[in-house]
MMTF fields as JSON, N, C-alpha, C and O atoms, coordinates in Angstrom:
{
  "mmtfVersion": "1.0.0",
  "mmtfProducer": "UNKNOWN",
  "numBonds": 383,
  "numAtoms": 384,
  "numGroups": 96,
  "numChains": 1,
  "numModels": 1,
  "chainsPerModel": [1],
  "groupsPerChain": [96],
  "chainIdList": ["A"],
  "bondAtomList": [4, 2, 8, 6, 12, 10, 16, 14, 20, 18, 24, 22, 28, 26, 32, 30, 36, 34, 40, 38, 44, 42, 48, 46, 52, 50, 56, 54, 60, 58, 64, 62, 68, 66, 72, 70, 76, 74, 80, 78, 84, 82, 88, 86, 92, 90, 96, 94, 100, 98, 104, 102, 108, 106, 112, 110, 116, 114, 120, 118, 124, 122, 128, 126, 132, 130, 136, 134, 140, 138, 144, 142, 148, 146, 152, 150, 156, 154, 160, 158, 164, 162, 168, 166, 172, 170, 176, 174, 180, 178, 184, 182, 188, 186, 192, 190, 196, 194, 200, 198, 204, 202, 208, 206, 212, 210, 216, 214, 220, 218, 224, 222, 228, 226, 232, 230, 236, 234, 240, 238, 244, 242, 248, 246, 252, 250, 256, 254, 260, 258, 264, 262, 268, 266, 272, 270, 276, 274, 280, 278, 284, 282, 288, 286, 292, 290, 296, 294, 300, 298, 304, 302, 308, 306, 312, 310, 316, 314, 320, 318, 324, 322, 328, 326, 332, 330, 336, 334, 340, 338, 344, 342, 348, 346, 352, 350, 356, 354, 360, 358, 364, 362, 368, 366, 372, 370, 376, 374, 380, 378],
  "bondOrderList": [1, 1, 1, 1, 1, 1, 1, 1, 1, 1, 1, 1, 1, 1, 1, 1, 1, 1, 1, 1, 1, 1, 1, 1, 1, 1, 1, 1, 1, 1, 1, 1, 1, 1, 1, 1, 1, 1, 1, 1, 1, 1, 1, 1, 1, 1, 1, 1, 1, 1, 1, 1, 1, 1, 1, 1, 1, 1, 1, 1, 1, 1, 1, 1, 1, 1, 1, 1, 1, 1, 1, 1, 1, 1, 1, 1, 1, 1, 1, 1, 1, 1, 1, 1, 1, 1, 1, 1, 1, 1, 1, 1, 1, 1, 1],
  "groupList": [{"groupName": "UNK", "atomNameList": ["N", "CA", "C", "O"], "elementList": ["N", "C", "C", "O"], "formalChargeList": [0, 0, 0, 0], "bondAtomList": [1, 0, 2, 1, 3, 2], "bondOrderList": [1, 1, 2], "singleLetterCode": "X", "chemCompType": "L-PEPTIDE LINKING"}],
  "groupTypeList": [0, 0, 0, 0, 0, 0, 0, 0, 0, 0, 0, 0, 0, 0, 0, 0, 0, 0, 0, 0, 0, 0, 0, 0, 0, 0, 0, 0, 0, 0, 0, 0, 0, 0, 0, 0, 0, 0, 0, 0, 0, 0, 0, 0, 0, 0, 0, 0, 0, 0, 0, 0, 0, 0, 0, 0, 0, 0, 0, 0, 0, 0, 0, 0, 0, 0, 0, 0, 0, 0, 0, 0, 0, 0, 0, 0, 0, 0, 0, 0, 0, 0, 0, 0, 0, 0, 0, 0, 0, 0, 0, 0, 0, 0, 0, 0],
  "groupIdList": [1, 2, 3, 4, 5, 6, 7, 8, 9, 10, 11, 12, 13, 14, 15, 16, 17, 18, 19, 20, 21, 22, 23, 24, 25, 26, 27, 28, 29, 30, 31, 32, 33, 34, 35, 36, 37, 38, 39, 40, 41, 42, 43, 44, 45, 46, 47, 48, 49, 50, 51, 52, 53, 54, 55, 56, 57, 58, 59, 60, 61, 62, 63, 64, 65, 66, 67, 68, 69, 70, 71, 72, 73, 74, 75, 76, 77, 78, 79, 80, 81, 82, 83, 84, 85, 86, 87, 88, 89, 90, 91, 92, 93, 94, 95, 96],
  "secStructList": [7, 7, 1, 7, 7, 7, 6, 6, 2, 2, 2, 2, 2, 2, 2, 2, 2, 2, 2, 6, 6, 7, 2, 2, 2, 2, 2, 2, 2, 2, 2, 2, 2, 2, 2, 2, 7, 6, 6, 7, 2, 2, 2, 2, 2, 2, 2, 2, 2, 2, 2, 2, 2, 6, 6, 7, 2, 2, 2, 2, 2, 2, 2, 2, 2, 2, 2, 2, 2, 6, 6, 7, 7, 7, 7, 7, 7, 3, 3, 3, 3, 3, 3, 6, 6, 3, 3, 3, 3, 3, 3, 6, 6, 7, 7, 7],
  "xCoordList": [9.034, 7.842, 7.449, 7.661, 6.885, 6.483, 5.149, 4.667, 4.511, 3.131, 3.198, 4.099, 2.248, 2.031, 1.514, 0.428, 2.101, 1.46, 0.282, 0.231, -0.49, -1.552, -0.894, -0.049, -1.244, -0.614, -0.561, 0.375, -1.587, -1.677, -0.512, -0.237, 0.171, 1.364, 2.407, 3.148, 2.504, 3.497, 3.18, 3.996, 1.916, 1.471, 2.324, 2.841, 2.455, 3.037, 4.587, 5.067, 5.354, 6.718, 6.841, 7.793, 5.961, 6.088, 5.872, 6.534, 4.851, 4.647, 5.857, 6.238, 6.426, 7.65, 8.73, 9.375, 9.017, 10.086, 9.854, 10.801, 8.698, 8.423, 8.784, 9.492, 8.349, 8.682, 10.221, 10.746, 10.855, 12.273, 13.265, 14.468, 12.564, 13.31, 14.193, 15.314, 13.754, 14.515, 14.16, 13.19, 14.901, 14.617, 14.789, 13.875, 15.818, 16.182, 15.082, 14.704, 14.57, 13.543, 12.22, 11.365, 12.023, 10.773, 10.614, 9.518, 11.698, 11.694, 11.395, 10.578, 12.065, 11.808, 10.384, 9.735, 9.776, 8.493, 7.503, 6.572, 7.692, 6.776, 6.768, 5.687, 7.961, 8.112, 7.306, 6.61, 7.415, 6.802, 5.331, 4.513, 4.947, 3.506, 2.925, 1.891, 3.548, 3.05, 3.091, 2.263, 3.888, 3.816, 2.507, 1.909, 2.086, 0.88, -0.37, -1.419, -0.268, -1.449, -1.008, -0.819, -0.871, -0.416, -1.226, -0.715, -2.423, -3.316, -3.646, -4.578, -2.939, -3.254, -2.494, -1.282, -3.145, -2.411, -1.48, -0.521, -1.691, -0.799, 0.654, 1.459, 1.001, 2.364, 3.054, 4.181, 2.355, 2.723, 2.909, 3.956, 1.936, 1.989, 3.083, 3.796, 3.241, 4.193, 5.528, 6.305, 5.85, 7.258, 7.524, 8.606, 6.629, 6.739, 6.958, 7.689, 6.347, 6.584, 7.996, 8.56, 8.558, 9.944, 10.885, 11.809, 10.553, 11.594, 11.457, 12.415, 10.336, 10.191, 10.965, 11.606, 10.957, 11.816, 13.337, 14.16, 13.609, 15.145, 15.452, 16.578, 14.467, 14.522, 15.174, 16.102, 14.483, 14.725, 13.605, 12.736, 13.682, 12.513, 12.274, 11.138, 13.318, 13.264, 12.497, 11.692, 12.744, 12.069, 10.55, 9.692, 10.282, 8.971, 8.113, 6.97, 8.815, 8.243, 7.873, 6.806, 8.896, 8.612, 7.55, 6.854, 7.365, 6.425, 4.997, 4.094, 4.959, 3.663, 3.3, 2.121, 4.34, 4.016, 3.607, 2.682, 4.186, 3.759, 2.36, 1.636, 1.909, 0.604, -0.401, -1.428, -0.091, -0.922, -1.005, -2.076, 0.174, 0.18, -0.587, -1.133, -0.585, -1.281, -2.746, -3.44, -3.099, -4.51, -4.915, -6.046, -3.945, -4.2, -4.857, -4.468, -5.991, -6.82, -6.875, -7.178, -6.562, -6.678, -8.084, -8.509, -8.797, -10.209, -10.304, -9.538, -11.233, -11.404, -12.153, -13.09, -11.808, -12.509, -13.478, -13.128, -14.654, -15.765, -16.155, -15.972, -16.754, -17.324, -18.627, -18.934, -19.385, -20.709, -20.74, -20.239, -21.347, -21.564, -22.986, -23.292, -23.763, -25.057, -24.839, -24.332, -25.266, -25.311, -26.651, -27.07, -27.374, -28.732, -29.556, -30.168, -29.522, -30.495, -30.14, -30.956, -28.961, -28.568, -27.291, -26.303, -27.337, -26.183, -25.221, -25.57, -24.081, -23.002, -22.021, -21.611, -21.669, -20.638, -19.425, -19.443, -18.292, -16.993, -15.987, -16.066, -15.056, -13.968, -12.7, -12.521, -11.893, -10.673, -9.783, -9.415, -9.407, -8.648, -9.375, -8.796, -10.763, -11.537, -11.231, -10.901, -11.319, -11.036, -12.314, -12.274, -13.371, -14.642, -15.266, -16.321],
  "yCoordList": [-1.883, -1.434, -2.357, -3.567, -1.792, -2.702, -3.338, -4.125, -2.968, -3.614, -3.973, -3.572, -4.698, -5.01, -3.867, -3.474, -3.167, -1.997, -2.469, -3.618, -1.637, -1.81, -1.616, -0.733, -2.369, -2.372, -1.156, -0.928, -0.185, 1.057, 1.996, 2.961, 1.677, 2.538, 2.525, 3.501, 1.554, 1.43, 2.113, 2.143, 2.631, 3.302, 4.608, 4.838, 5.425, 6.655, 6.563, 7.296, 5.672, 5.534, 4.954, 5.321, 4.074, 3.573, 4.644, 4.72, 5.483, 6.559, 7.556, 8.014, 7.852, 8.685, 8.096, 8.835, 6.773, 6.071, 6.118, 6.207, 6.061, 6.236, 7.602, 7.742, 8.613, 9.994, 10.255, 10.856, 9.723, 9.963, 8.878, 8.856, 7.968, 6.787, 6.001, 5.641, 5.728, 5.111, 3.614, 3.191, 2.871, 1.484, 0.744, -0.016, 0.828, 0.069, 0.271, -0.751, 1.369, 1.493, 1.088, 0.617, 1.259, 0.627, -0.855, -1.375, -1.508, -2.914, -3.373, -4.268, -2.751, -3.021, -2.797, -3.753, -1.61, -1.249, -2.166, -2.62, -2.453, -3.482, -4.724, -5.283, -5.323, -6.596, -6.706, -7.696, -5.596, -5.604, -5.411, -6.034, -4.601, -4.378, -5.827, -6.212, -6.594, -7.847, -8.831, -9.74, -8.808, -9.738, -9.523, -10.49, -8.305, -8.026, -8.171, -8.595, -7.824, -7.936, -8.255, -7.404, -9.629, -10.057, -9.886, -10.029, -9.596, -9.436, -7.916, -7.595, -7.05, -5.556, -5.213, -5.42, -4.719, -4.184, -3.143, -3.063, -2.274, -1.062, -1.299, -0.6, -2.426, -2.767, -3.14, -2.727, -3.918, -4.389, -3.224, -3.112, -2.385, -1.291, -0.297, 0.21, -0.008, 1.028, 0.569, 1.271, -0.625, -1.193, -1.348, -1.012, -1.807, -1.89, -0.584, -0.506, 0.414, 1.743, 2.295, 3.06, 1.936, 2.333, 1.577, 2.136, 0.227, -0.456, 0.118, 0.029, 0.682, 1.201, 2.443, 2.691, 3.304, 4.539, 4.191, 4.904, 3.021, 2.559, 1.743, 1.283, 1.557, 0.717, -0.675, -1.174, -1.231, -2.647, -3.506, -3.926, -3.744, -4.388, -5.869, -6.342, -6.555, -7.918, -7.938, -8.839, -6.988, -6.901, -6.449, -6.868, -5.611, -5.242, -6.466, -6.639, -7.382, -8.442, -9.472, -10.085, -9.621, -10.517, -10.03, -10.842, -8.626, -8.124, -8.478, -9.002, -8.112, -8.482, -9.935, -10.287, -10.821, -12.237, -12.591, -13.389, -12.093, -12.39, -11.814, -12.414, -10.784, -10.286, -11.237, -11.521, -11.73, -12.803, -14.102, -14.659, -14.547, -15.725, -15.758, -16.769, -14.498, -14.349, -13.834, -13.5, -13.825, -13.484, -12.018, -11.759, -11.158, -9.756, -9.141, -9.268, -8.356, -7.755, -6.185, -5.796, -5.407, -3.853, -3.567, -3.845, -3.014, -2.75, -1.409, -0.474, -1.364, -0.23, 0.82, 0.478, 2.048, 3.12, 3.745, 3.951, 4.069, 4.626, 5.875, 6.003, 6.881, 7.965, 8.342, 7.772, 9.26, 9.524, 11.147, 11.779, 11.677, 13.073, 13.339, 12.747, 14.243, 14.634, 15.953, 16.931, 15.9, 17.059, 17.153, 16.174, 18.213, 18.461, 17.21, 16.539, 16.983, 15.789, 14.429, 13.511, 14.269, 12.954, 12.515, 13.248, 11.317, 10.818, 10.097, 9.106, 10.579, 10.016, 9.269, 9.794, 8.076, 7.18, 7.16, 7.031, 7.307, 7.167, 6.411, 6.404, 5.786, 5.058, 5.988, 6.929, 5.719, 6.34, 6.298, 5.183, 7.309, 7.317, 7.392, 7.456, 7.377, 7.664, 8.904, 9.928, 8.872, 10.006, 10.508, 11.612, 9.899, 10.231, 11.573, 12.005],
  "zCoordList": [21.674, 22.268, 23.413, 23.342, 24.451, 25.588, 25.36, 26.175, 24.167, 23.842, 22.321, 21.583, 21.956, 20.465, 19.829, 20.255, 18.796, 18.15, 17.134, 16.696, 16.867, 15.981, 14.536, 14.388, 13.556, 12.264, 11.624, 10.857, 11.859, 11.227, 11.571, 10.858, 12.701, 13.105, 11.96, 11.844, 11.169, 10.232, 8.775, 7.853, 8.728, 7.471, 7.266, 6.173, 8.298, 8.113, 7.79, 6.925, 8.479, 8.116, 6.725, 6.036, 6.242, 4.952, 3.877, 2.843, 4.239, 3.371, 3.268, 2.19, 4.476, 4.506, 3.717, 2.975, 3.796, 3.249, 1.699, 0.917, 1.343, -0.215, -0.66, -1.658, 0.009, -0.314, -0.444, -1.381, 0.619, 0.776, 0.305, 0.563, -0.435, -1.089, -0.072, -0.43, 1.137, 2.074, 2.046, 2.675, 1.36, 1.169, 2.357, 2.678, 3.089, 4.29, 5.383, 5.957, 5.711, 6.626, 6.096, 6.846, 4.811, 4.146, 4.268, 4.481, 4.132, 4.146, 5.577, 5.793, 6.545, 8.03, 8.299, 8.723, 8.102, 8.348, 7.746, 8.411, 6.471, 5.702, 6.296, 6.481, 6.674, 7.325, 8.61, 8.839, 9.51, 10.82, 10.534, 11.21, 9.59, 9.303, 8.901, 9.448, 7.997, 7.461, 8.601, 8.54, 9.599, 10.672, 11.481, 11.953, 11.63, 12.373, 11.485, 11.97, 10.199, 9.374, 7.907, 7.038, 7.759, 6.438, 5.177, 4.066, 5.35, 4.138, 3.933, 3.196, 4.535, 4.403, 3.121, 3.056, 2.154, 0.868, 1.001, 0.234, 1.979, 2.146, 2.18, 1.565, 3.007, 3.147, 1.837, 1.565, 1.049, -0.234, -1.201, -1.84, -1.31, -2.259, -1.829, -2.694, -0.566, -0.21, -0.506, -1.154, -0.045, -0.266, -1.774, -2.257, -2.434, -3.917, -4.612, -5.6, -4.115, -4.638, -4.267, -5.048, -3.13, -2.782, -3.789, -4.381, -3.925, -4.912, -6.356, -7.124, -6.729, -8.009, -8.083, -9.104, -7.006, -7.074, -7.172, -7.747, -6.548, -6.574, -7.743, -7.934, -8.526, -9.85, -9.579, -10.216, -8.463, -8.119, -8.536, -7.771, -9.811, -10.626, -10.148, -10.158, -9.747, -9.371, -7.964, -7.731, -7.086, -5.838, -5.983, -5.206, -6.974, -7.211, -7.606, -7.182, -8.533, -8.93, -7.801, -7.803, -6.781, -5.74, -4.834, -4.224, -4.696, -3.891, -4.44, -3.788, -5.708, -6.516, -6.525, -6.481, -6.584, -6.516, -5.09, -4.939, -4.097, -2.682, -2.478, -1.684, -3.058, -2.881, -3.431, -2.816, -4.605, -5.233, -4.43, -4.19, -4.036, -3.247, -1.952, -1.509, -1.345, -0.072, -0.164, 0.796, -1.453, -1.802, -1.29, -0.879, -1.355, -0.982, -1.974, -3.135, -1.637, -2.64, -2.234, -1.106, -3.239, -3.01, -3.407, -4.528, -2.481, -2.886, -3.684, -3.451, -4.591, -5.399, -4.634, -3.913, -4.743, -4.049, -4.958, -6.12, -4.566, -5.299, -4.555, -3.345, -5.4, -4.943, -5.644, -6.691, -5.117, -5.757, -5.678, -4.748, -6.697, -6.594, -7.352, -8.387, -6.746, -7.457, -8.136, -7.586, -9.39, -10.334, -10.934, -11.551, -10.829, -11.272, -10.899, -11.73, -9.712, -9.15, -9.759, -9.692, -10.345, -10.839, -10.175, -10.117, -9.684, -8.978, -9.897, -10.538, -9.946, -10.819, -9.887, -8.851, -10.268, -9.497, -10.346, -11.57, -9.555, -10.203, -9.331, -8.102, -10.011, -9.287, -9.123, -9.896, -8.173, -7.98, -9.205, -9.575, -9.848, -11.05, -12.38, -13.465, -12.202, -13.396, -14.185, -13.587, -15.455, -16.297, -16.874, -17.418, -16.838, -17.542, -16.98, -17.444]
}
């Protein structure tokens, strides 16, 4: 590219790599993503998910270790809904 891309440009290819189990391109995209934004959890999570689909458990472990070493934190997503004038808060993945 004739210019430095925004890190978000690698999110879509990483997602596609996960869906299509394309390890080689996922590794490339995550490396480029991490050069631009080394503390963004998306790159770590997406490439780890590709490793999981390929059953590359040692690589999954390395990604998780790198996530901890770089102090990368995945933020919890919250939502709210009002039912009968009562506000209910929930987290992504809640089963209650």
